[in-house]
N, C-alpha and C positions, 0 to 999 in steps of 0.2 A: 268397805269394798275398795279393792285396788283398781288399777288401770293397766292397760297395755297400749303402748304407742309405737309407731314406726317413724316418728318425727313429722309425719304429715297429717295423721289423724290419731285420735285417742278413743278407746272404747273401755267399758267396764270389764274387768278381768279379775278373777279371784283364784289364786293358787292355793289349793287345799292345804299344803304343808307349809305355806308361808303367806298367810292371809294379810291383806291390807297393804301389800307392797305395790309400788308403781313400777311396772316392768317396761323395758325398752327392747325393741328388736330392730333389725336392720331396715332401713328405709326402702330397700329393694324388694321387700315382701309386703303383701297386702294385709289389710285388717278386715275388710268387709267384702267378701267373706274372708275370715282369717285363713291365710295360707299357712298351713302347719308345716313349716320347714325351717324353723329358725331357733337358734339359741337365744334365750332371753336373759337380760340382766336387770338387777334392781339394786338400789341402795338398801342395804340391810341394817338392822340395828347394830350399834357398836358392840364389840366383843365384851362379854362379861364371863369370867370364870372359864375361859378357853383352856383346854387341857395341854396345849402346846406352849412351851415357854416363849416362843417367838411372837405370840399373840397376846400381849398384855391387855388388861381391861382398858376399855376406851378406844381400842384399835378400830378404825373405820373399816367396815366389811362390805363386800359385794356378794349378792346372791346370784347364782347362775342356775338355769334350768332349761328344759326343752318345752316349747310351746305346744307340742302335740298332746300332752297329757297334763292337765292341771293338778294331778296327784303324783306326778313324777318327782323323784328326789330333787332336793335343792342343795347345791354345793355352796358353802360359804368360804370365801377367800378374802384375805386382806387386800386393801387397795395396792399395797406394795407387790404382793404376789400377782395380782391381775395385771399390774403395770409391766412387770417383768415378762409375763406371758405375751402381752400385746407387743412389747418390744421385739420378742422373738418372731411373732407373726409378721410384723412390719419388715423385719430383716430377712424374711423368707425361710426361716428355719423349719416351718411346718408346711411348706408348699406341697409335700408329698401327700398330704391329707386332703387337699383341695379336690373338688369334683371336676371331672373332665367336662369338656363342652358337650359331649354326648350325654353324660349323666345329667347335666343341667337342663338340656333340651328335653330329656325323658321326664324329668321331674315337672317341668313346666307343662308338658302335655298331659300328665296325670292329674293335674289340678284344674284343667279346663273342662 
């Protein structure tokens, strides 16, 4: 059985397509009840036999999914790939995808 944590609390959580992983979500979301509005990440097993030449065996991988559906797809990315993505987020390169204040307020109202 895996877990899900927001940095403040941890609960049992099993993702059907990636069992046994310990998932993490943003601390600004709740766990009890689970507020289903977050991307979740987990340390995945190291790559073995990956079809892309840039991912040799032993490459440390990160699993990414959506917490709304424990049977949703899991994306596996190398730590290098996810680090480059995070650098872009920090640099503001993806700000156009952020929710507006109105969207955030509406989502908060829908969960209460």
